C-alpha positions as CSV (number, residue, x, y, z in Angstrom):
1,X,0.1,0.1,-0.1
2,X,1.2,3.4,-0.9
3,X,0.3,5.7,2.3
4,X,1.1,9.4,2.3
5,X,1.8,11.7,5.2
6,X,0.9,15.4,5.1
7,X,1.8,17.7,8.1
8,X,1.8,21.5,8.7
9,X,3.1,23.1,12.0
10,X,0.0,25.2,12.7
11,X,-3.7,25.2,11.5
12,X,-3.1,28.6,10.0
13,X,-1.3,26.6,7.1
14,X,-4.3,25.2,5.6
15,X,-3.3,26.1,2.1
16,X,0.1,24.2,2.7
17,X,-1.6,21.2,4.0
18,X,-4.0,21.1,0.8
19,X,-1.0,21.2,-1.4
20,X,0.7,18.4,0.3
21,X,-2.6,16.3,0.0
22,X,-2.9,17.4,-3.8
23,X,0.6,16.3,-4.4
24,X,0.5,12.9,-2.5
25,X,-2.9,12.0,-4.2
26,X,-1.2,12.7,-7.7
27,X,1.8,10.4,-6.4
28,X,-0.9,7.5,-6.3
29,X,-1.2,7.4,-2.5
30,X,-4.0,5.1,-1.5
31,X,-4.3,6.4,2.2
32,X,-3.1,9.9,3.2
33,X,-2.7,11.0,7.0
34,X,-2.7,14.4,7.8
35,X,-1.7,16.3,10.8
36,X,-1.5,19.8,12.0
37,X,1.2,19.8,14.8
38,X,4.6,20.8,15.3
39,X,7.4,18.4,14.4
40,X,8.9,18.7,17.9
41,X,5.5,18.2,19.6
42,X,3.4,15.3,20.1
43,X,2.1,14.0,16.7
44,X,-0.6,11.3,17.4
45,X,-1.6,10.9,13.7
46,X,2.1,10.1,13.0
47,X,2.3,7.5,15.8
48,X,-0.9,6.0,14.5
49,X,0.5,5.9,10.8
50,X,3.7,4.2,12.0
51,X,1.6,1.6,13.8
52,X,-0.5,1.1,10.6
53,X,2.3,0.7,8.0
54,X,3.6,-2.8,7.5
55,X,6.3,-4.7,5.6
56,X,5.9,-3.8,1.7
57,X,4.3,-0.5,2.3
58,X,5.6,2.6,0.8
59,X,5.4,5.8,2.9
60,X,5.5,9.1,0.9
61,X,6.1,12.8,2.3
62,X,6.3,15.7,0.1
63,X,9.4,17.3,1.7
64,X,12.0,16.0,4.2
65,X,10.9,18.8,6.7
66,X,7.2,17.5,6.7
67,X,8.6,14.2,8.3
68,X,11.5,15.2,10.6
69,X,13.3,18.4,12.0
70,X,16.7,16.9,12.9
71,X,19.0,14.4,11.6
72,X,18.8,12.3,14.6
73,X,14.9,12.4,14.3
74,X,14.9,11.6,10.7
75,X,17.1,8.5,11.3
76,X,15.1,7.3,14.1
77,X,12.2,7.3,11.9
78,X,14.1,5.9,8.8
79,X,15.2,3.1,11.2
80,X,11.6,2.2,12.8
81,X,10.4,2.2,9.1
82,X,13.3,-0.1,7.9
83,X,12.8,-2.4,10.8
84,X,9.1,-2.8,9.6
85,X,10.0,-3.2,6.2
86,X,8.5,-0.1,4.8
87,X,10.1,2.0,2.0
88,X,10.3,5.8,2.6
89,X,10.1,8.2,-0.5
90,X,10.4,11.9,-0.4
91,X,8.8,13.4,-3.5
92,X,10.6,16.7,-3.8
93,X,14.0,15.0,-3.7
94,X,13.0,12.1,-5.8
95,X,14.8,9.8,-3.4
96,X,13.7,6.5,-1.6
97,X,15.7,4.8,1.4
98,X,16.2,1.6,-0.6
99,X,19.2,2.8,-2.2
100,X,22.6,3.5,-1.0
101,X,22.5,6.8,-2.7
102,X,19.1,7.6,-1.5
103,X,20.4,7.0,2.1
104,X,23.7,9.1,1.7
105,X,21.6,11.9,0.2
106,X,19.0,12.0,2.9
107,X,21.7,12.1,5.5
108,X,23.3,15.1,3.8
109,X,20.0,17.0,3.1
110,X,18.9,16.2,6.5
111,X,22.0,17.9,8.1
112,X,21.4,21.0,5.8
113,X,17.7,21.2,6.8
114,X,18.5,21.0,10.5
115,X,21.4,23.7,9.8
116,X,18.9,25.8,8.2
117,X,16.3,25.5,11.1
118,X,19.0,26.6,13.7
119,X,20.0,29.6,11.7
120,X,16.2,30.5,11.2
121,X,15.8,30.0,14.9
122,X,18.9,32.3,15.9
123,X,17.6,35.0,13.4
124,X,14.2,34.5,15.1
125,X,15.6,35.0,18.8
126,X,17.8,38.3,17.5
127,X,14.7,39.8,16.0
128,X,12.7,39.3,19.2
129,X,15.6,40.4,21.3
130,X,15.8,43.7,18.9
131,X,12.1,44.4,19.2
132,X,12.1,44.1,23.0
133,X,14.9,46.5,23.2
134,X,13.1,48.8,20.9
135,X,10.3,48.5,23.5
136,X,7.8,46.3,21.4
137,X,5.4,44.4,23.5
138,X,4.4,40.8,22.8
139,X,1.4,39.0,23.6
140,X,-2.2,40.2,23.5
141,X,-3.0,43.8,24.5
142,X,-3.7,44.2,28.3
143,X,-7.3,45.5,27.8
144,X,-8.3,45.9,31.5
145,X,-5.4,47.8,32.3
146,X,-6.2,50.5,29.9
147,X,-9.5,50.6,31.5
148,X,-8.4,50.9,35.0
149,X,-9.3,54.6,35.5
150,X,-13.0,54.1,34.3
151,X,-13.1,50.7,36.5
152,X,-12.1,52.7,39.6
153,X,-14.3,55.6,38.7
154,X,-17.4,53.0,38.3
155,X,-16.6,51.4,41.6
156,X,-16.4,54.7,43.4
157,X,-20.0,55.5,42.1
158,X,-21.2,52.3,43.8
159,X,-21.4,50.2,40.6
160,X,-20.9,46.4,41.3
161,X,-18.2,44.2,39.8
162,X,-20.5,42.4,37.3
163,X,-21.9,45.7,36.0
164,X,-18.5,47.2,35.6
165,X,-17.3,44.1,34.0
166,X,-20.2,44.3,31.4
167,X,-20.0,48.1,30.7
168,X,-16.2,47.9,30.0
169,X,-16.2,44.5,28.4
170,X,-13.7,43.1,30.7
171,X,-13.8,40.2,33.4
172,X,-15.1,40.2,36.8
173,X,-11.6,39.1,38.0
174,X,-10.0,42.0,36.3
175,X,-12.4,44.4,38.0
176,X,-11.7,43.1,41.3
177,X,-7.8,43.0,40.5
178,X,-7.9,46.5,39.7
179,X,-9.9,47.8,42.6
180,X,-7.5,45.7,44.8
181,X,-4.5,47.1,43.2
182,X,-6.0,50.9,43.5
183,X,-6.7,50.2,47.5
184,X,-2.9,49.0,47.8
185,X,-1.8,52.0,46.1
186,X,-3.8,54.4,48.3
């Protein structure tokens, strides 16, 4: 049986997942397993797929980075599949693990992919650090803190926490937190 595996890191990458499915279908995959999970996190569909494939099956992925994030990870996967008698094919390289050349090329390309990932992560960390030094804030905006003055004013008028929360579109917990912080400051 020819089995395809398509993966994206996040659910926001729907187009990428659809493109992989189209490629795997065109490659003749009889079964396609999809997953939207980071390769470094838990991949439940991948685990099910490894249990499903058996001797003589062919596992097809569109690109190496859809399968593994490091050389070690790749070799663990390749070893597991080889012990089960499953052939691995990576479409964009036109390689499979049944040949010595394929094994050599996958090792070299896996090393390059891991290197590229490390460079990308390093650049990302540098960008985040630069943004923080420039005063950029990360995460969602603290909406309740921006409404602290209005919260305190309404509380001073005798308006209850539930009503304040509804009027200002913040949580009751935020109302109580703002009031408590105001009392501590005074």
